[in-house]
Structure formats: structure tokens, C-alpha cells
BALOBA-1460 file (C-alpha; in Angstrom, 3 decimals):
// residues 123
<rec num="1" residu="q" x="-53.280" y="7.699" z="66.593"/>
<rec num="2" residu="v" x="-54.326" y="8.026" z="70.213"/>
<rec num="3" residu="q" x="-54.294" y="5.055" z="72.526"/>
<rec num="4" residu="l" x="-55.808" y="5.137" z="75.989"/>
<rec num="5" residu="v" x="-55.017" y="2.750" z="78.817"/>
<rec num="6" residu="e" x="-57.050" y="2.799" z="82.018"/>
<rec num="7" residu="s" x="-55.801" y="1.504" z="85.327"/>
<rec num="8" residu="g" x="-56.655" y="1.642" z="89.003"/>
<rec num="9" residu="g" x="-59.851" y="-0.367" z="89.067"/>
<rec num="10" residu="g" x="-60.500" y="-3.082" z="91.580"/>
<rec num="11" residu="l" x="-62.627" y="-4.215" z="94.477"/>
<rec num="12" residu="v" x="-63.412" y="-1.800" z="97.278"/>
<rec num="13" residu="q" x="-65.874" y="-1.666" z="100.152"/>
<rec num="14" residu="a" x="-68.720" y="0.815" z="100.177"/>
<rec num="15" residu="g" x="-67.534" y="4.144" z="101.507"/>
<rec num="16" residu="g" x="-64.027" y="3.586" z="100.244"/>
<rec num="17" residu="s" x="-62.051" y="5.303" z="97.520"/>
<rec num="18" residu="l" x="-60.337" y="4.483" z="94.261"/>
<rec num="19" residu="r" x="-58.298" y="6.553" z="91.857"/>
<rec num="20" residu="l" x="-58.524" y="5.670" z="88.197"/>
<rec num="21" residu="s" x="-55.853" y="6.730" z="85.744"/>
<rec num="22" residu="c" x="-55.942" y="6.981" z="81.979"/>
<rec num="23" residu="a" x="-52.627" y="7.249" z="80.176"/>
<rec num="24" residu="a" x="-52.740" y="8.617" z="76.641"/>
<rec num="25" residu="s" x="-50.272" y="8.291" z="73.812"/>
<rec num="26" residu="g" x="-49.366" y="11.168" z="71.537"/>
<rec num="27" residu="r" x="-47.750" y="14.561" z="71.850"/>
<rec num="28" residu="t" x="-50.824" y="16.802" z="71.787"/>
<rec num="29" residu="f" x="-52.581" y="15.661" z="74.934"/>
<rec num="30" residu="n" x="-53.217" y="19.232" z="76.031"/>
<rec num="31" residu="s" x="-55.571" y="19.728" z="73.074"/>
<rec num="32" residu="y" x="-57.830" y="16.794" z="73.976"/>
<rec num="33" residu="t" x="-60.946" y="16.905" z="76.027"/>
<rec num="34" residu="m" x="-61.064" y="13.816" z="78.219"/>
<rec num="35" residu="g" x="-64.050" y="11.960" z="79.539"/>
<rec num="36" residu="w" x="-64.967" y="9.088" z="81.819"/>
<rec num="37" residu="f" x="-67.897" y="6.783" z="81.146"/>
<rec num="38" residu="r" x="-69.168" y="3.654" z="82.815"/>
<rec num="39" residu="q" x="-71.369" y="0.728" z="81.980"/>
<rec num="40" residu="a" x="-72.973" y="-1.499" z="84.578"/>
<rec num="41" residu="p" x="-74.405" y="-4.939" z="83.808"/>
<rec num="42" residu="g" x="-77.750" y="-4.626" z="82.067"/>
<rec num="43" residu="k" x="-77.476" y="-0.862" z="81.727"/>
<rec num="44" residu="e" x="-76.523" y="1.588" z="79.027"/>
<rec num="45" residu="r" x="-73.194" y="3.328" z="78.998"/>
<rec num="46" residu="e" x="-73.410" y="6.593" z="80.877"/>
<rec num="47" residu="f" x="-71.322" y="9.700" z="81.186"/>
<rec num="48" residu="v" x="-69.530" y="10.076" z="84.504"/>
<rec num="49" residu="a" x="-67.128" y="13.006" z="84.294"/>
<rec num="50" residu="g" x="-65.207" y="15.076" z="81.780"/>
<rec num="51" residu="i" x="-62.602" y="17.814" z="81.586"/>
<rec num="52" residu="r" x="-62.256" y="20.258" z="78.705"/>
<rec num="53" residu="w" x="-59.018" y="20.674" z="76.792"/>
<rec num="54" residu="n" x="-58.561" y="24.433" z="76.906"/>
<rec num="55" residu="d" x="-59.771" y="25.631" z="80.289"/>
<rec num="56" residu="d" x="-60.101" y="22.472" z="82.415"/>
<rec num="57" residu="s" x="-63.818" y="23.036" z="82.746"/>
<rec num="58" residu="t" x="-65.392" y="19.946" z="84.297"/>
<rec num="59" residu="r" x="-68.752" y="18.223" z="84.082"/>
<rec num="60" residu="y" x="-70.191" y="15.484" z="86.255"/>
<rec num="61" residu="a" x="-73.151" y="13.196" z="86.233"/>
<rec num="62" residu="d" x="-75.587" y="14.050" z="89.000"/>
<rec num="63" residu="s" x="-75.093" y="10.617" z="90.512"/>
<rec num="64" residu="v" x="-71.399" y="11.233" z="91.209"/>
<rec num="65" residu="k" x="-71.232" y="14.972" z="91.778"/>
<rec num="66" residu="g" x="-69.624" y="15.772" z="95.093"/>
<rec num="67" residu="r" x="-68.025" y="12.340" z="95.313"/>
<rec num="68" residu="f" x="-65.913" y="12.088" z="92.158"/>
<rec num="69" residu="t" x="-63.276" y="14.487" z="90.878"/>
<rec num="70" residu="v" x="-61.750" y="14.491" z="87.403"/>
<rec num="71" residu="s" x="-58.363" y="16.082" z="86.843"/>
<rec num="72" residu="r" x="-55.512" y="15.969" z="84.374"/>
<rec num="73" residu="d" x="-51.750" y="16.211" z="84.287"/>
<rec num="74" residu="n" x="-50.739" y="17.310" z="80.817"/>
<rec num="75" residu="a" x="-47.056" y="16.778" z="81.536"/>
<rec num="76" residu="k" x="-47.815" y="13.095" z="82.125"/>
<rec num="77" residu="n" x="-50.452" y="12.686" z="79.408"/>
<rec num="78" residu="t" x="-52.766" y="11.377" z="82.087"/>
<rec num="79" residu="v" x="-56.303" y="12.028" z="83.249"/>
<rec num="80" residu="y" x="-57.539" y="10.898" z="86.651"/>
<rec num="81" residu="l" x="-60.828" y="10.080" z="88.268"/>
<rec num="82" residu="q" x="-60.746" y="10.265" z="92.034"/>
<rec num="83" residu="m" x="-63.717" y="8.350" z="93.403"/>
<rec num="84" residu="n" x="-64.673" y="8.826" z="97.040"/>
<rec num="85" residu="s" x="-67.588" y="7.603" z="99.120"/>
<rec num="86" residu="l" x="-68.116" y="4.758" z="96.711"/>
<rec num="87" residu="k" x="-71.472" y="3.031" z="96.593"/>
<rec num="88" residu="p" x="-72.453" y="-0.401" z="95.290"/>
<rec num="89" residu="e" x="-74.304" y="1.315" z="92.451"/>
<rec num="90" residu="d" x="-70.964" y="2.675" z="91.241"/>
<rec num="91" residu="t" x="-70.011" y="-0.850" z="90.223"/>
<rec num="92" residu="a" x="-69.298" y="-0.832" z="86.494"/>
<rec num="93" residu="v" x="-66.652" y="-0.985" z="83.839"/>
<rec num="94" residu="y" x="-65.147" y="2.476" z="83.579"/>
<rec num="95" residu="y" x="-63.921" y="3.767" z="80.233"/>
<rec num="96" residu="c" x="-61.638" y="6.636" z="79.371"/>
<rec num="97" residu="a" x="-62.343" y="8.655" z="76.221"/>
<rec num="98" residu="a" x="-60.595" y="11.433" z="74.300"/>
<rec num="99" residu="d" x="-61.502" y="13.881" z="71.551"/>
<rec num="100" residu="r" x="-59.369" y="16.706" z="70.273"/>
<rec num="101" residu="f" x="-60.830" y="20.184" z="70.798"/>
<rec num="102" residu="l" x="-64.152" y="18.804" z="72.029"/>
<rec num="103" residu="v" x="-66.045" y="21.627" z="73.711"/>
<rec num="104" residu="r" x="-68.708" y="19.608" z="75.514"/>
<rec num="105" residu="p" x="-67.057" y="17.205" z="77.947"/>
<rec num="106" residu="n" x="-70.367" y="15.418" z="78.576"/>
<rec num="107" residu="s" x="-70.773" y="14.550" z="74.908"/>
<rec num="108" residu="n" x="-70.731" y="10.884" z="73.933"/>
<rec num="109" residu="e" x="-69.104" y="11.664" z="70.591"/>
<rec num="110" residu="y" x="-65.544" y="10.969" z="71.627"/>
<rec num="111" residu="d" x="-63.208" y="9.678" z="68.940"/>
<rec num="112" residu="y" x="-60.981" y="7.481" z="71.083"/>
<rec num="113" residu="w" x="-61.779" y="4.978" z="73.807"/>
<rec num="114" residu="g" x="-59.833" y="2.863" z="76.217"/>
<rec num="115" residu="q" x="-60.409" y="-0.796" z="76.969"/>
<rec num="116" residu="g" x="-62.060" y="-0.199" z="80.319"/>
<rec num="117" residu="t" x="-61.254" y="-1.065" z="83.901"/>
<rec num="118" residu="q" x="-63.557" y="-2.879" z="86.305"/>
<rec num="119" residu="v" x="-64.676" y="-1.174" z="89.502"/>
<rec num="120" residu="t" x="-66.575" y="-3.292" z="91.992"/>
<rec num="121" residu="v" x="-67.986" y="-1.838" z="95.198"/>
<rec num="122" residu="s" x="-69.158" y="-4.286" z="97.825"/>
<rec num="123" residu="s" x="-71.879" y="-3.502" z="100.337"/>
């Protein structure tokens, strides 16, 4: 129904920036709340950022607030995660998620998930 493909991950030095993209299939992208999650080795998956479907309200984990920005381009069926001032502790696999009409972007109850993209931040 909805397929999500992340891109933009890679290796970057501490203090650098990366921009992740998540391209979604379907023709009703503007009705989906989108989220970003990450999972580091040995740790649980955690919420990073989300953007609500109807009003573009955003939510961020405390650990990334002020450094990361989530945005969307409905015309391109794409959600972005701009990551600045990257730290080694940001190293993780980053996942894109989608759920139609979801009102809480920081929920972990998303219906659709991407395959993930690796982000590695060197010290």
C-alpha cells in the first residue's frame, strides 16, 4: 500500500551535516503523518522527529532538538530530516515511518516503515 525508501545516509565527521530523504509511494501522502526513528547498536529504537499530516506540527527528541529539522514536500511525496552539528552518538540506522491521520507524531504506532539508512558520525 505505502512503500517508504530512505536515502542520504553515510559517513560524516562530527560537527558536519547530512540530509536524509524518505520517498513515499501512493497518492494520499498529504494525509500521512511522517516520523523518523533510529536504532543504535545495543540500544532500543527511539523516536527522533515527526511531522503531522494536517498542520505540519513537529516533534523532536530532546537529544536532537535544535540540531535536526524535519520537513515535508507533499508535491514530491517526500519527507526530510536535516541533521546539523552531528555527534558520534547520532550514529544509528535511521528509519522513516508513515501512518495516515496519525495525530501524535512521536507515537511508535506507525503502520508503515522503510528499510533504514545508516548514519555514521566519526569523532
